[in-house]
DRENDO-1510 file (C-alpha; in Angstrom, 1 decimal, always signed):
<recs>
REC; n; res; u; v; w
REC; 1; MET; -30.7; -24.5; +9.3 .
REC; 2; THR; -29.8; -27.7; +7.4 .
REC; 3; ILE; -26.7; -29.8; +7.9 .
REC; 4; LYS; -25.7; -29.0; +4.4 .
REC; 5; LYS; -25.4; -25.4; +5.2 .
REC; 6; GLU; -23.5; -26.2; +8.4 .
REC; 7; LYS; -21.1; -28.4; +6.4 .
REC; 8; LEU; -20.6; -25.6; +3.8 .
REC; 9; ILE; -19.3; -23.2; +6.4 .
REC; 10; ILE; -17.0; -25.9; +7.8 .
REC; 11; ILE; -15.7; -26.8; +4.4 .
REC; 12; LEU; -15.1; -23.1; +3.7 .
REC; 13; THR; -13.1; -22.8; +7.0 .
REC; 14; VAL; -10.9; -25.7; +6.1 .
REC; 15; PHE; -10.6; -24.5; +2.5 .
REC; 16; VAL; -9.3; -21.1; +3.7 .
REC; 17; ASP; -6.7; -22.7; +5.9 .
REC; 18; VAL; -5.5; -25.0; +3.2 .
REC; 19; LEU; -5.6; -22.4; +0.5 .
REC; 20; GLY; -3.3; -20.4; +2.6 .
REC; 21; ILE; -0.9; -23.3; +2.9 .
REC; 22; GLY; -1.1; -24.0; -0.8 .
REC; 23; ILE; -0.2; -20.3; -1.6 .
REC; 24; VAL; +2.6; -20.3; +1.0 .
REC; 25; ILE; +4.4; -23.2; -0.4 .
REC; 26; PRO; +5.5; -21.7; -3.8 .
REC; 27; ILE; +5.1; -18.0; -3.0 .
REC; 28; LEU; +6.3; -17.4; +0.6 .
REC; 29; PRO; +10.1; -17.9; -0.2 .
REC; 30; PHE; +10.0; -15.3; -2.9 .
REC; 31; TYR; +8.0; -12.8; -0.8 .
REC; 32; VAL; +10.3; -13.2; +2.2 .
REC; 33; GLU; +13.5; -13.1; +0.2 .
REC; 34; SER; +12.3; -9.6; -1.1 .
REC; 35; PHE; +13.1; -8.4; +2.6 .
REC; 36; GLY; +16.8; -9.3; +1.9 .
REC; 37; VAL; +16.9; -12.2; +4.3 .
REC; 38; THR; +18.7; -15.5; +4.0 .
REC; 39; PRO; +17.0; -18.9; +3.2 .
REC; 40; PHE; +17.4; -19.8; +6.9 .
REC; 41; PHE; +14.8; -17.2; +7.8 .
REC; 42; VAL; +12.4; -18.6; +5.2 .
REC; 43; THR; +12.6; -22.1; +6.7 .
REC; 44; LEU; +12.4; -20.5; +10.2 .
REC; 45; LEU; +9.1; -18.9; +9.4 .
REC; 46; PHE; +7.7; -22.4; +8.6 .
REC; 47; ALA; +9.0; -23.7; +11.9 .
REC; 48; VAL; +7.6; -20.7; +13.9 .
REC; 49; PHE; +4.1; -21.4; +12.5 .
REC; 50; SER; +4.3; -25.1; +13.4 .
REC; 51; PHE; +5.7; -24.3; +16.8 .
REC; 52; PHE; +2.7; -22.1; +17.7 .
REC; 53; ALA; +0.4; -24.4; +16.2 .
REC; 54; PHE; +1.8; -27.1; +18.4 .
REC; 55; LEU; +1.2; -24.9; +21.4 .
REC; 56; SER; -2.4; -23.9; +20.5 .
REC; 57; ALA; -4.1; -26.8; +18.9 .
REC; 58; PRO; -4.7; -29.0; +22.0 .
REC; 59; PHE; -5.8; -25.9; +24.0 .
REC; 60; LEU; -8.2; -24.8; +21.4 .
REC; 61; GLY; -9.5; -28.4; +21.0 .
REC; 62; ALA; -10.1; -28.8; +24.8 .
REC; 63; LEU; -11.7; -25.4; +24.9 .
REC; 64; SER; -14.1; -26.3; +22.2 .
REC; 65; ASP; -15.1; -29.3; +24.4 .
REC; 66; LYS; -15.7; -27.0; +27.3 .
REC; 67; ILE; -17.4; -23.9; +25.7 .
REC; 68; GLY; -18.5; -25.2; +22.4 .
REC; 69; ARG; -17.3; -25.4; +18.8 .
REC; 70; ARG; -18.8; -22.2; +17.6 .
REC; 71; PRO; -17.0; -19.6; +19.7 .
REC; 72; VAL; -13.6; -21.2; +19.2 .
REC; 73; LEU; -14.2; -21.4; +15.4 .
REC; 74; LEU; -15.2; -17.7; +15.3 .
REC; 75; VAL; -12.2; -16.6; +17.2 .
REC; 76; SER; -9.7; -18.6; +15.3 .
REC; 77; ILE; -11.1; -17.8; +11.9 .
REC; 78; PHE; -10.9; -14.1; +12.7 .
REC; 79; SER; -7.3; -14.6; +14.1 .
REC; 80; THR; -6.3; -16.3; +10.9 .
REC; 81; ALA; -7.4; -13.2; +9.0 .
REC; 82; VAL; -5.5; -10.9; +11.2 .
REC; 83; GLY; -2.4; -13.1; +10.9 .
REC; 84; TRP; -2.5; -12.9; +7.1 .
REC; 85; PHE; -3.0; -9.2; +7.1 .
REC; 86; VAL; -0.2; -8.6; +9.4 .
REC; 87; PHE; +2.0; -10.9; +7.2 .
REC; 88; ALA; +1.0; -9.2; +4.0 .
REC; 89; GLY; +1.4; -5.7; +5.3 .
REC; 90; ALA; +4.7; -6.4; +7.1 .
REC; 91; GLY; +7.4; -3.7; +6.5 .
REC; 92; ASN; +10.2; -5.8; +8.1 .
REC; 93; ILE; +11.1; -9.3; +9.1 .
REC; 94; PHE; +9.8; -8.8; +12.6 .
REC; 95; PHE; +6.2; -8.4; +11.4 .
REC; 96; LEU; +6.6; -11.4; +9.1 .
REC; 97; PHE; +7.2; -13.4; +12.2 .
REC; 98; VAL; +4.3; -11.8; +14.1 .
REC; 99; GLY; +2.0; -12.6; +11.3 .
REC; 100; ARG; +3.1; -16.3; +11.2 .
REC; 101; ILE; +2.8; -16.5; +15.0 .
REC; 102; ILE; -0.8; -15.2; +15.0 .
REC; 103; ASP; -1.7; -17.6; +12.3 .
REC; 104; GLY; -0.1; -20.4; +14.2 .
REC; 105; LEU; -2.0; -19.6; +17.3 .
REC; 106; ALA; -5.2; -19.8; +15.3 .
REC; 107; ALA; -4.3; -23.2; +13.8 .
REC; 108; GLY; -6.7; -25.0; +16.1 .
REC; 109; ASN; -9.6; -24.1; +13.9 .
REC; 110; PHE; -8.7; -27.1; +11.7 .
REC; 111; SER; -9.2; -29.7; +14.5 .
REC; 112; THR; -12.2; -27.9; +15.9 .
REC; 113; ALA; -13.7; -28.0; +12.4 .
REC; 114; GLN; -13.1; -31.7; +12.4 .
REC; 115; SER; -14.9; -31.9; +15.8 .
REC; 116; TYR; -17.8; -30.1; +14.4 .
REC; 117; LEU; -18.2; -32.7; +11.7 .
REC; 118; VAL; -17.9; -35.4; +14.2 .
REC; 119; ASP; -20.7; -33.7; +16.3 .
REC; 120; ILE; -23.2; -33.7; +13.3 .
REC; 121; SER; -22.4; -37.3; +12.2 .
REC; 122; LYS; -25.1; -39.8; +12.8 .
REC; 123; ASP; -22.9; -42.9; +12.9 .
REC; 124; LYS; -19.4; -44.3; +12.5 .
REC; 125; LYS; -19.4; -44.4; +8.7 .
REC; 126; GLU; -20.8; -40.9; +8.3 .
REC; 127; ARG; -18.2; -39.7; +10.8 .
REC; 128; THR; -15.4; -41.2; +8.7 .
REC; 129; SER; -17.1; -40.0; +5.5 .
REC; 130; ASN; -17.3; -36.5; +6.9 .
REC; 131; LEU; -13.7; -36.5; +7.9 .
REC; 132; GLY; -12.9; -37.8; +4.4 .
REC; 133; LEU; -14.6; -34.7; +3.0 .
REC; 134; VAL; -12.2; -32.5; +5.0 .
REC; 135; GLY; -9.4; -34.5; +3.4 .
REC; 136; ALA; -10.8; -33.9; +0.0 .
REC; 137; ILE; -11.0; -30.2; +0.6 .
REC; 138; PHE; -7.5; -30.3; +1.9 .
REC; 139; GLY; -6.5; -31.8; -1.5 .
REC; 140; ILE; -8.5; -29.2; -3.5 .
REC; 141; GLY; -6.8; -26.4; -1.5 .
REC; 142; LEU; -3.4; -27.7; -2.4 .
REC; 143; ILE; -4.4; -27.8; -6.1 .
REC; 144; ILE; -5.8; -24.4; -6.2 .
REC; 145; GLY; -3.4; -22.7; -3.7 .
REC; 146; PRO; -0.3; -22.8; -5.8 .
REC; 147; MET; -2.2; -21.7; -9.0 .
REC; 148; PHE; -3.8; -18.8; -7.1 .
REC; 149; GLY; -0.5; -17.8; -5.6 .
REC; 150; GLY; +1.3; -17.8; -8.9 .
REC; 151; LEU; -1.5; -15.8; -10.5 .
REC; 152; LEU; -2.0; -13.3; -7.7 .
REC; 153; SER; +1.7; -12.7; -7.3 .
REC; 154; THR; +1.8; -11.1; -10.6 .
REC; 155; ILE; -0.2; -8.2; -9.1 .
REC; 156; SER; +2.3; -7.9; -6.2 .
REC; 157; PRO; +4.3; -10.3; -4.1 .
REC; 158; ALA; +2.1; -9.5; -1.1 .
REC; 159; PHE; -1.4; -9.6; -2.8 .
REC; 160; PRO; -1.9; -13.4; -2.4 .
REC; 161; PHE; -1.7; -13.0; +1.4 .
REC; 162; TRP; -4.1; -10.1; +1.3 .
REC; 163; PHE; -6.5; -12.2; -0.7 .
REC; 164; VAL; -6.4; -15.1; +1.9 .
REC; 165; GLY; -7.0; -12.7; +4.7 .
REC; 166; PHE; -10.1; -11.2; +3.0 .
REC; 167; LEU; -11.3; -14.7; +2.3 .
REC; 168; ALA; -11.0; -15.5; +6.0 .
REC; 169; ILE; -13.0; -12.3; +6.9 .
REC; 170; LEU; -15.8; -13.5; +4.6 .
REC; 171; ASN; -15.6; -16.9; +6.2 .
REC; 172; PHE; -15.9; -15.2; +9.7 .
REC; 173; ILE; -19.0; -13.3; +8.5 .
REC; 174; GLY; -20.6; -16.5; +7.2 .
REC; 175; ALA; -19.9; -18.4; +10.3 .
REC; 176; LEU; -21.1; -15.6; +12.5 .
REC; 177; PHE; -24.6; -15.5; +10.9 .
REC; 178; PHE; -25.1; -19.1; +9.8 .
REC; 179; LEU; -23.1; -21.6; +12.0 .
REC; 180; PRO; -25.0; -23.0; +14.9 .
REC; 181; GLU; -23.4; -24.7; +18.0 .
REC; 182; THR; -23.4; -28.5; +17.7 .
REC; 183; HIS; -21.6; -29.5; +20.9 .
REC; 184; HIS; -24.4; -29.5; +23.5 .
REC; 185; GLU; -23.0; -32.2; +26.0 .
REC; 186; ARG; -20.4; -29.9; +27.4 .
REC; 187; ASP; -18.7; -30.0; +30.8 .
REC; 188; LYS; -18.8; -26.3; +31.8 .
REC; 189; ASN; -16.8; -27.1; +34.9 .
REC; 190; LYS; -13.9; -28.8; +33.1 .
REC; 191; LYS; -10.6; -27.2; +34.0 .
REC; 192; ILE; -8.3; -26.4; +31.1 .
REC; 193; GLN; -4.5; -26.5; +31.8 .
REC; 194; ILE; -2.7; -23.4; +30.6 .
REC; 195; ASN; +0.5; -25.5; +30.3 .
REC; 196; PRO; +0.6; -26.3; +26.5 .
REC; 197; LEU; +2.4; -29.6; +27.3 .
REC; 198; SER; -0.4; -30.9; +29.7 .
REC; 199; PRO; -2.5; -32.4; +26.9 .
REC; 200; ILE; +0.6; -34.2; +25.6 .
REC; 201; ILE; +1.3; -35.6; +29.1 .
REC; 202; ARG; -2.2; -36.7; +29.5 .
REC; 203; SER; -2.0; -38.4; +26.0 .
REC; 204; ILE; +0.9; -40.4; +27.3 .
REC; 205; LYS; -1.2; -41.7; +30.1 .
REC; 206; ASP; -4.2; -42.5; +27.9 .
REC; 207; ILE; -3.8; -46.3; +27.5 .
REC; 208; ASN; -6.4; -46.4; +24.7 .
REC; 209; LEU; -4.9; -43.6; +22.6 .
REC; 210; ARG; -1.3; -43.1; +23.4 .
REC; 211; SER; -0.1; -45.7; +20.9 .
REC; 212; ARG; -2.0; -43.9; +18.1 .
REC; 213; TYR; -0.5; -40.6; +19.1 .
REC; 214; LEU; +2.9; -42.1; +19.0 .
REC; 215; ALA; +2.3; -43.6; +15.6 .
REC; 216; TRP; +0.9; -40.2; +14.4 .
REC; 217; PHE; +4.0; -38.5; +15.7 .
REC; 218; LEU; +6.4; -40.7; +13.8 .
REC; 219; PHE; +4.1; -40.5; +10.8 .
REC; 220; SER; +4.3; -36.6; +11.0 .
REC; 221; ILE; +8.1; -36.6; +11.2 .
REC; 222; ALA; +8.3; -38.7; +8.1 .
REC; 223; ILE; +6.0; -36.3; +6.2 .
REC; 224; ALA; +7.8; -33.2; +7.4 .
REC; 225; ILE; +11.2; -34.6; +6.3 .
REC; 226; GLU; +9.8; -35.4; +2.9 .
REC; 227; GLN; +8.0; -32.0; +2.4 .
REC; 228; SER; +11.1; -30.1; +3.5 .
REC; 229; VAL; +13.4; -31.4; +0.7 .
REC; 230; PHE; +11.1; -32.8; -2.0 .
REC; 231; ALA; +11.4; -29.8; -4.3 .
REC; 232; LEU; +15.1; -29.7; -3.8 .
REC; 233; TYR; +15.3; -33.4; -4.5 .
REC; 234; LEU; +13.4; -33.0; -7.8 .
REC; 235; ASP; +15.6; -30.1; -8.8 .
REC; 236; TYR; +18.9; -31.8; -7.9 .
REC; 237; LYS; +18.1; -35.2; -9.1 .
REC; 238; PHE; +15.8; -34.7; -12.1 .
REC; 239; GLY; +16.2; -31.0; -13.1 .
REC; 240; PHE; +12.6; -30.0; -12.2 .
REC; 241; THR; +11.8; -26.3; -12.4 .
REC; 242; ALA; +9.6; -24.6; -9.9 .
REC; 243; ALA; +6.7; -24.7; -12.4 .
REC; 244; MET; +7.1; -28.5; -12.9 .
REC; 245; VAL; +7.1; -29.0; -9.2 .
REC; 246; GLY; +3.9; -27.0; -8.9 .
REC; 247; TYR; +2.3; -29.0; -11.6 .
REC; 248; LEU; +3.3; -32.2; -9.9 .
REC; 249; PHE; +1.8; -31.0; -6.6 .
REC; 250; SER; -1.4; -30.2; -8.4 .
REC; 251; GLY; -1.6; -33.7; -9.9 .
REC; 252; MET; -0.9; -35.2; -6.5 .
REC; 253; GLY; -3.7; -33.0; -5.1 .
REC; 254; ILE; -6.1; -34.2; -7.8 .
REC; 255; ILE; -5.5; -37.8; -6.9 .
REC; 256; MET; -5.9; -37.1; -3.2 .
REC; 257; VAL; -9.3; -35.4; -3.8 .
REC; 258; ILE; -10.5; -38.5; -5.8 .
REC; 259; ASN; -9.3; -40.9; -3.3 .
REC; 260; GLN; -10.7; -39.1; -0.2 .
REC; 261; GLY; -13.8; -37.6; -1.8 .
REC; 262; ILE; -15.0; -40.7; -3.8 .
REC; 263; LEU; -12.9; -43.8; -3.3 .
REC; 264; LEU; -12.9; -43.6; +0.5 .
REC; 265; LYS; -16.5; -44.2; +0.8 .
REC; 266; ARG; -17.3; -46.2; -2.3 .
REC; 267; PHE; -14.2; -48.5; -2.2 .
REC; 268; TRP; -12.0; -48.4; +0.9 .
REC; 269; LEU; -14.8; -48.3; +3.5 .
REC; 270; LYS; -16.9; -50.6; +1.5 .
REC; 271; TYR; -14.3; -53.5; +1.0 .
REC; 272; PHE; -12.0; -53.1; +4.0 .
REC; 273; LYS; -12.5; -52.8; +7.8 .
REC; 274; GLU; -11.3; -49.6; +9.5 .
REC; 275; SER; -9.1; -51.8; +11.7 .
REC; 276; PHE; -7.2; -52.8; +8.5 .
REC; 277; LEU; -7.1; -49.3; +7.0 .
REC; 278; GLU; -5.5; -47.8; +10.0 .
REC; 279; VAL; -2.6; -50.3; +10.1 .
REC; 280; TRP; -1.5; -51.6; +6.8 .
REC; 281; PRO; -1.4; -48.4; +4.8 .
REC; 282; PHE; +1.5; -47.4; +7.0 .
REC; 283; LEU; +3.6; -50.2; +5.4 .
REC; 284; PHE; +2.6; -49.2; +1.8 .
REC; 285; PHE; +3.5; -45.6; +2.9 .
REC; 286; ALA; +7.0; -46.7; +3.9 .
REC; 287; VAL; +7.4; -48.6; +0.6 .
REC; 288; GLY; +6.4; -45.4; -1.3 .
REC; 289; PHE; +9.2; -43.4; +0.4 .
REC; 290; ILE; +11.8; -46.1; -0.6 .
REC; 291; LEU; +10.6; -46.0; -4.1 .
REC; 292; VAL; +10.9; -42.2; -4.2 .
REC; 293; GLY; +14.5; -42.4; -3.0 .
REC; 294; VAL; +15.6; -44.9; -5.6 .
REC; 295; GLY; +16.4; -42.0; -8.1 .
REC; 296; ASN; +14.6; -43.2; -11.2 .
REC; 297; ILE; +11.9; -40.9; -12.5 .
REC; 298; TYR; +9.5; -43.8; -13.4 .
REC; 299; ILE; +10.0; -45.5; -10.0 .
REC; 300; LEU; +9.5; -42.0; -8.6 .
REC; 301; ILE; +6.0; -41.7; -10.0 .
REC; 302; PHE; +5.0; -45.2; -8.8 .
REC; 303; GLY; +6.3; -44.3; -5.3 .
REC; 304; LEU; +4.3; -41.1; -5.2 .
REC; 305; LEU; +1.2; -43.1; -6.0 .
REC; 306; PHE; +1.9; -45.3; -2.9 .
REC; 307; LEU; +2.4; -42.1; -0.9 .
REC; 308; ILE; -0.6; -40.3; -2.0 .
REC; 309; PHE; -3.2; -43.3; -1.6 .
REC; 310; SER; -1.8; -44.5; +1.7 .
REC; 311; GLN; -1.4; -41.1; +3.3 .
REC; 312; SER; -4.8; -39.8; +2.3 .
REC; 313; VAL; -6.5; -43.0; +3.8 .
REC; 314; LEU; -4.5; -42.8; +6.9 .
REC; 315; ARG; -5.2; -39.1; +7.6 .
REC; 316; VAL; -8.9; -39.9; +7.7 .
REC; 317; VAL; -9.2; -43.3; +9.2 .
REC; 318; VAL; -6.8; -42.8; +12.1 .
REC; 319; SER; -8.4; -39.5; +12.9 .
REC; 320; SER; -11.8; -41.1; +12.9 .
REC; 321; SER; -10.8; -44.0; +15.1 .
REC; 322; VAL; -9.2; -41.5; +17.6 .
REC; 323; ALA; -12.4; -39.4; +17.8 .
REC; 324; GLY; -14.4; -42.6; +18.2 .
REC; 325; ILE; -12.4; -44.0; +21.0 .
REC; 326; ALA; -12.1; -40.6; +22.7 .
REC; 327; GLY; -16.0; -40.2; +22.7 .
REC; 328; LYS; -18.0; -37.1; +21.9 .
REC; 329; GLU; -17.1; -35.2; +25.1 .
REC; 330; LYS; -13.3; -35.5; +24.4 .
REC; 331; SER; -13.2; -35.7; +20.6 .
REC; 332; GLY; -12.1; -32.1; +20.4 .
REC; 333; GLU; -9.3; -32.5; +22.7 .
REC; 334; SER; -8.1; -35.8; +21.1 .
REC; 335; LEU; -8.1; -34.3; +17.6 .
REC; 336; GLY; -6.4; -31.1; +18.9 .
REC; 337; ILE; -3.6; -33.4; +20.4 .
REC; 338; MET; -3.3; -35.1; +17.0 .
REC; 339; ALA; -2.9; -31.7; +15.3 .
REC; 340; SER; -0.4; -30.7; +18.0 .
REC; 341; VAL; +1.6; -33.9; +17.6 .
REC; 342; MET; +1.8; -33.3; +13.8 .
REC; 343; SER; +2.9; -29.7; +14.4 .
REC; 344; LEU; +5.6; -30.9; +16.7 .
REC; 345; GLY; +6.9; -33.2; +14.0 .
REC; 346; MET; +6.8; -30.3; +11.5 .
REC; 347; VAL; +9.0; -28.2; +14.0 .
REC; 348; ILE; +11.8; -30.8; +14.6 .
REC; 349; ALA; +11.9; -32.5; +11.2 .
REC; 350; PRO; +13.0; -29.8; +8.8 .
REC; 351; PRO; +16.5; -29.3; +10.3 .
REC; 352; LEU; +16.9; -33.0; +10.4 .
REC; 353; ALA; +15.9; -33.2; +6.7 .
REC; 354; GLY; +18.5; -30.6; +5.7 .
REC; 355; LEU; +21.3; -32.4; +7.4 .
REC; 356; LEU; +20.3; -35.7; +5.8 .
REC; 357; PHE; +20.0; -34.0; +2.3 .
REC; 358; GLU; +23.5; -32.6; +2.5 .
REC; 359; LYS; +24.9; -36.1; +3.3 .
REC; 360; HIS; +23.0; -37.8; +0.5 .
REC; 361; GLN; +20.0; -36.6; -1.5 .
REC; 362; ALA; +18.0; -39.7; -1.1 .
REC; 363; MET; +18.7; -40.3; +2.6 .
REC; 364; PRO; +15.8; -38.2; +3.8 .
REC; 365; PHE; +13.3; -40.5; +2.1 .
REC; 366; PHE; +14.9; -43.6; +3.5 .
REC; 367; VAL; +14.9; -42.2; +6.9 .
REC; 368; SER; +11.1; -41.2; +6.5 .
REC; 369; ALA; +10.5; -44.8; +5.4 .
REC; 370; PHE; +12.0; -46.0; +8.7 .
REC; 371; PHE; +9.9; -43.6; +10.8 .
REC; 372; VAL; +6.8; -44.8; +9.0 .
REC; 373; PHE; +7.7; -48.5; +9.5 .
REC; 374; LEU; +8.0; -47.7; +13.1 .
REC; 375; SER; +4.5; -46.3; +13.0 .
REC; 376; PHE; +3.3; -49.6; +11.4 .
REC; 377; LEU; +4.9; -51.6; +14.1 .
REC; 378; VAL; +3.2; -49.5; +16.8 .
REC; 379; MET; -0.2; -49.9; +15.2 .
REC; 380; LYS; +0.2; -53.6; +14.4 .
REC; 381; PHE; +1.5; -54.8; +17.7 .
REC; 382; TYR; +0.7; -52.1; +20.3 .
REC; 383; SER; -2.5; -50.3; +19.5 .
REC; 384; PRO; -5.8; -51.7; +20.9 .
REC; 385; ARG; -8.2; -52.6; +18.0 .
REC; 386; VAL; -11.2; -50.4; +17.6 .
REC; 387; GLU; -13.6; -53.3; +17.5 .
REC; 388; LYS; -12.2; -54.7; +20.9 .
REC; 389; PHE; -12.4; -51.4; +22.5 .
REC; 390; VAL; -15.9; -50.8; +21.5 .
REC; 391; GLU; -16.9; -54.2; +22.7 .
REC; 392; GLU; -15.6; -53.3; +26.1 .
REC; 393; ASN; -16.4; -49.7; +26.2 .
REC; 394; PRO; -19.4; -48.9; +24.1 .
REC; 395; PRO; -19.0; -45.2; +22.8 .
REC; 396; VAL; -21.6; -42.6; +22.9 .
REC; 397; ALA; -23.5; -42.8; +19.6 .
REC; 398; PHE; -22.6; -40.2; +16.9 .
</recs>
């Protein structure tokens, strides 16, 4: 078994997750509305998924630290397939919610996949590069997902979701036969709290990581606010059609892939220290939100470039530094907490975004800029630097 084959399975795991997200964004509202429900129920389905992802991600991350990455990945991949099958075959709104709940409970496979890549990394740069590869796959999924969703929906509104479910089954079979365990330094006596809030409470007590968790929470609120109303903003302000929004998302995905898959290793990590890259892009991210909210189409495009480049770098570098500071034994739990924090932001932000959008179409973006600026202040003045921490607490070599 070579590392390349291991990476291939993990990449496929992440790809299936993101492909589902990419398909959901443009197709789910049309599919759900065919059940005769109001738009409120459409947004509620997004919130329900995020809520259960918030509950499950830290638990599955900590569980992978205790029993290994492989069993957690296998169960979560299979559960993802079941969730999509229930959703696609739903005969009423109740089973739509059941399908999204099952998929949300399996959402920890993303952070566990990240932990797997951390396990097989030989050093700090390879760890960051591997996590950058996950980011690139994320971008690819967001490019292909909307295209697949539109194409497959011409067969039937539910067919895209059946397709993702069968893809997850193939992924499960591949992982079952070809994915070895990588986390061998496990604490089998470690107790895992059933209370889903216990990892969050521990994160608050974690002097070395709590500032990064706080910055990530503020960051996630900003992203969730923007994502909730971005299509509406493009429609109301510039007259974009659904197809035009899809093309724009695809273009943004392409840039994200290039930035995380190529430029991260060959430019950002080559010419900048990670301590710089996990702080200053927050400021550029805030500027991007302000430019998007100005209301001019050319300034909008310029602002989106700020958002894409800064966000894609931050997702990788902050995740890498958190995993490095936590150490190999707790990297799964720490990445799970990050996923949980982001899910929490995606639960509470959409209602806020709707209220802000009704007051003024640009207000959500200015509020997002404010939250990101707070993240910058936290990382700049409150977070302990990676270099200082490593000097005082040498981590286990990756």
